[in-house]
N, C-alpha and C positions, 0 to 999 in steps of 0.2 A: 751344583750350586746353581741358584738361581739367580740370573742376570738382570741386575737391576738399571733400568734407563732411567737417566739422570735429563728432565726436563730443560731443554733450552732455554736459554735465559733472553726474556724479553729485547734486551739489552744487547746480545751479544748478536742477534737474529738481524736488529735494526744496523748493528756497526757493519755486517756482511753486504746487506744489502746496500748499504749506502757507498760501501766502497765499490760495489759491483757496477753499479751507477755513474761513479766517479768515471770508473775505467772504461764504460762505455760512451760517454760524453766527451774523455780525450781522444779514443779511436774517434770519434763522430769529427769531435773538431780537428783533428789530422787531416783526416781524406776532405772535409770538407776546406781546408786550408788550401790543401794541395790542389784543388781545384777552384776554388773561390778565389783565390787572393789572386793567382797569377789572371784570373780572367776578367775581376775588380780594376787591375792594374793597366789591362791592355784597353778597359771600357772607359779608364778616368783619360789616360792617354789620346784615346780616340777624339774625347769629349774637349779635351783643352788643345790639341792638335789643328794648325791654320794650315793650310794649304798653300804650299809654294806660288811666286808670281807663275801665272800661266796666262798664255794665248787669246787673250778676251777682245771680242770683238764690239766698240764701243755701241752699237746698235742692234735690234734686231737684226736676224736674215732668216726668217721663216719662209717670206717671200724673195722671189729672184732679184739680185739689186740690181739697180740700174746705174750709167754713169751719172758721176758728182762732177767734179770741175775736172778741166784737162790742160794739160800743161807740156809743150814740144819747147824743144831745145833754143830754137831760137827766143821763145819768152824769156832767155835768162841772157843772152848775148851772142847767140853764135850766129853766124849768116843764115836770110832763111832762103837755105837751098837742099833742092833734093839730098844730097850729101850730110845735110847736119840731121845727128840721132844721137839717141843712147846707145851706148855701147854694148849691142846683145851679140852671139855668137853661137851657131849650133857645134862648134867646135868645144871640147870638152873642157881643152886650155886656153880656150879663148881668153876676151876680155871678160869679165862679172859688171854688170853694170850697176847692181847696187853696193856702194860701198858700207853703208853701215847706216846707223842713226842713234841719236841720244833725244829721247823723248819725242817732240813731234819733228824736229831735224832730222832731215834724209838728205844724203850725200851719194851723186851718181857719177859715174864717167859717162862722158859724151863724148864727140869726135864731129870731126868736119873736115870737107874739102875732097881729096881725090882717094880712092881707094890704095892707091901705091905709097903715097906718105901722107898721112891723115894727122890733121891738127888734134888733139886731143884737150880736153878741158875737163874740170869739176864743178860740179851743178851741187845748188843747196835748195832743198825744196821743203818748204812748211806744207805739211800733208794734212793738216785740219782746214787749209785754203788753197789750196797749190800753187801758192805765190813765192817765188824766189826766196832764198834768203841775201843771195847776194848777185850780182853779175859775174856771169861764168871764169870760172880762174884758168888763163891759157897754160898750158904743161908744156910739153914738147910736140916736136913735127916727126914722126917717123912709122915706118911700120911695124914698129915693136910697141906694143900697148904699154901703156905703167902700169901700175897696182897700187892702189889708195887704201890706207887703214884708218880709223881712229886712233889717236894716240893720246888717250886722257880726255877729261870734259873739256879741253879748249881748242884743239889741232886737232888735224887734218895731216898725214902723211903720206905722199905720193914719191914715187920709187921707180926709176926705169934704167934697165939692165943695159940698155943700146950703148950703140960704141957713138963717139969713141972711148968714152968713159960714163960708170954709171952715176947718173944725178939723183937729186933728193929735194921735193917743193915742200916746205911745213907752212900749212897755210891756216890760218883764223877761221875754225868753222863760222864765228859769228858775222864776222866782218866779210872773210874773203880777201882780208889781206894777206899775201905773200911774207912769211917772217923770214926767209932762208929761200934762196934757191942757189944750188951750186953742188958741187962733185960730195961723193958720199963713199964708204966703205961698206954699207949695207948694200943685201944681195936679196934678188930675187930665185925662188927654185932651190937648187940646191949649192951645198959648199961651206964657205966661211960666212958669217953675220948672217945668216938669212931670218928674212922677215915675217913673221905670223901674228895675227890677231889673236888676243887672249884677253877676254874681257871686252871695257874698253881702249884697252890698250895694244900698243904694236911693240911685241919683244923680239930681238934678235936672238939669234943663239948658231951656236959653231959646235960640229961633234965632237964627244970628248973635251971638251972643253969648258964651257956652258952658257947661261942668257946672261941678255946685258938690255939695261934699259935705252930709249932713245931719248935724245936731247934735242932743243927747239932750233939746233941746226942739224937734226940729221946724224947728229955723233953719240956714242955710244956713252951713258954714263954708267949707272951701278951694273955691278958683277956680280954672280951668282954660279962658283964652280959646278959643275957637273957634266954629266953625257950628253947635254944639248938636247934631252928628248923631251920635251913639254907636257904632262896632262893639260889636256884643253877636252874642255866638257862642251862637245858641239852638238850637240842628239836636235837641239832646235834652237833658234835663233834668241829666244827670249831665255835661255837656260843661257847660251853663251854669252851673251850680254853681260849677264848680272856675274861671273865669274871673277871674283877678286884675285883669287891666289891658286897658285900653279905649285908642281913638284916635278925635279926630276931626280933620277939615281947618280950616286955618285959615278966617276971615269972608271974608274977598277970596275971591271967587267965580274973579277970573282965576288966582288959584293953585292947586296943587296938593298942598298939604305938610301930610300928616300931624304930628300932636303926641301920642307914646304916654303915658301916665299912668297911675298907681295908682288903681282905684278906693276903696281905703282909707282912703289918705291925700292924695291927688293928685296926690303927686310926680312931677313928667314924668321922665322917662325918657332920658338922654342916649345914645342908640344909637353905639355905635363905628363911626362913617362918618368920612371925608375931609372937612375945613375946606370949606365951602361948599356940600357935598352934603346933600340933604335924603330926608324918606322919602314915600314915594307910598303905591299901596295897601297894607294892613295885613290880615295873620292871626294869630290867636290860635287858640292850644293849649296842651293841658298843658303845662307848663315853660318856654315863653317864647313868642315870636313872632318872624312872619317878617314881611316889607316890602320892597316895590320901592325900588333906591335911583335918584335922580335928580341928574343931574350939574346944576354952576351955569347951566346953559341949558336947565335942566328934560327934559333926555332922559333916559329911562331906561337904566341901562348895567348892573344886575345887581338881581336878587333876593338878597337877605343874611338869613341865619337869627341869632338873637339869643337869650341866655337872658333870662330874667325881669328882671336888672339890667342890662340892655344889652349886654350883654358880647357879642362877636360869637363865635360858634361854628361858621360857615360859611359858604359862598356858592355860588352859582349864576349863573357868568356868561353861561350860555345865555340867549337872548332869550325871552320869555314872562312871562307873567301868572300870580296868585295867583289861585286858584278859590275859590268860594265853594264847599268841599265838605260833604261830612256826615259825615267821618271826622275826628276828632280829632288830624289830622297835616295837615303845607302839604304842598299840593299844587298843582304849576305848572303850568297850560297853557301849550302852545305850537300859533301857527298856522305854515301853514292847515290841518294836518292834524289838529290838535285832540290832539295827543296830552300826555297826563297822566304826571304822573311824580308818585311818591310820596315823600316823604322822613322823616327820623326828625328828632326835635325838633334833633337836635343837627345839622342838615343834610347827613346822609347819606343819599344815593339808593340807597331800599329796591324798587322797583319800577315799572315803566313800561309804560303801555297805552295803546290808541288808541280805546279805546271810552268809553260814557257814564258815568252814576251810578257813585259807589263807594259801598260801606258795608263795616264794621269789625266784625269777632265776634270779642274775642280775637286769635289772629295768624291768621285766616282774612281776606282782603280778597276782597268780591265787587264784581263791575265786569258794571251791565247792560249785557246785549249789544244793546239794543235802545232806540228814543226815547222806550219808553211807561214809564209807572206805573201804567197797570192791568192790562198782559201781559208782564210784565219777563222778563229770563231772567238770572240772576244767574250768569255765572260764579264759581266760586270759584277761588279760589288761598293756597295754604299761605306767609307772608309767610317763613316759615325758610327754604325752598327755591324757593320760585320755582313749585312743581309746583301744576298745574291737578286741580283738583277736578271734583265734578258740577256741573249746571246746572238750577237751582231756580228755580220761581216764586214764592218769597218774595214778601210786601207788607211791602219793608221802610221803607215811609212806615210803617207801624202797628208796628214794632218795638218790642218793651216792655224784653225782657231776654234774659238766657240761663243755664242753669246746664249747664256741660259742653255737648255736644252737641243740649240741647234748644233750640230758642226760642220764646221766649211772645209774642203780636201780640194787638193788641185794638183793637176795632174799634166804639168806642162811638159815636163819629162820623160813621158812615156808614150810608147804610140796608144793609138785610141781617137775615136773621134768627141771627148769630153775633155774640155777644161777644167770646170770647176763643177764643185757637187756640194749640194749642203744633207744632209740628213738629219734624223729626229734620234735623239740618245734612248731615249725610252721606247720609242718603238720599233726604230733600226729603219725607218722607212725613208726611203729619198725623196725630199721635199723639191728640188729645182735643181737642174743643171744649166751651164752654160755650153757650149759645143765650142770647140778648137774650130779656127779662122785658118786657111791652108796656109801653111809656109807663111804663118807668122811671127814663129819665133816668142810666144808669147809667154811672158813671168808675171807673178803675182805673186807681192808681199804684203803681212800684216806687219805695219810699222804703226804703235802708239795707239792701237785698235781700230786701225782707217785700213782697207784693201785698198792696195794701190798696184794697178795692173800697167804692164807696157806691153801695146799694140804695136802692130803693123811694121814689124821688124826693126823696133826702136825708132818709131816716127813720134810715138807720143806715150804720156803718163797719164792716166787716168785715175780717179777713183771710184770705188765701187760701195753705193748706198743704199738702203732700204727706201725701197719704193712712198712717195709720199700718198 
């Protein structure tokens, strides 16, 4: 029997070719979507992202700075004697000279008289001009120094634990008027109602009881129950001053549930999560916070991102934990490869790395490729497009601030003969340095864009400005 070949229909052949083309197109589209859509989302997030407030110098520091204004304690009303000085000490738990700042208004602790029983003072200085904000405010006379805190936009709170009883001073930070002076239940150090600085507010806490606000007569006001261990983001002064929220765990050690609340008025933030779900570990940054979300059985199910009102702005469904990073952004670490993912405040993925410590200078992310702080290798990445830059051995633990590509570092607390150094972000080269003065106990702060240096064992403050 002869086999008869039936010629294929042109229509049928076209149908099969068309179907094959559709399959290939669908496969290519799926593969492209798998790679391109996530990459596009990251690219779009980077383009829309604005870096958080940074430690920016108000003037160029390409050249070694020179002294600007000078201010000594006598300019604010202390006796003109050798014993009048800003309260600097080489003892780790000694008095701290710099209380804090709001805008260009900066506050310092000073002393006069004998070393056995000095008179303590609060001084206010405008760092733009070096002029006093008010006449120095007298505190107490004692060998035990007071400690002062910002307490909201209008007050400075100073405390003394000295005998015969603890005392408080509540001082108007604009005029220097003492609103209250008298006994208080607040304390320094350890124990009950211990005061800490959180953002621009003084907050008291007692272990396994909770946190308290502080009022105009040194009294406690609002109360949030918990274990009393506050989450304070204090890696940099700029970051610490911007903190408006904090958290504490429940007092019951068998649970791991966080309560987020405002340090201004104690209002508890109710996050947008499902009923029965709770918050575990938290991290705070400019614009909001991130938290590990646990299901009713206590299992961590995701990391979610919230604005300052607790509204959910994003989520990260993959497993991981929030990192205690030095950048003012949420960072999630995953095991076992210790991969780190940097997110925006809106919960958008910005960058991914497998290496160590992170630092952020404007839109440049720096990743330490070693485990060493003493001998780091900071690989730079442009956060706008992810491109790699140079590798520098910057001492980022001592980073003070920057102006464009000039980074300034201070070394007042370590051995060596250098006090202040500037280096170029692009070339890694040292631009200039200022040597230490022997036994001077020098300090330097970046306050509202101005470098303010404490010199001569507390004898004077000066500003450091760009040469003309």
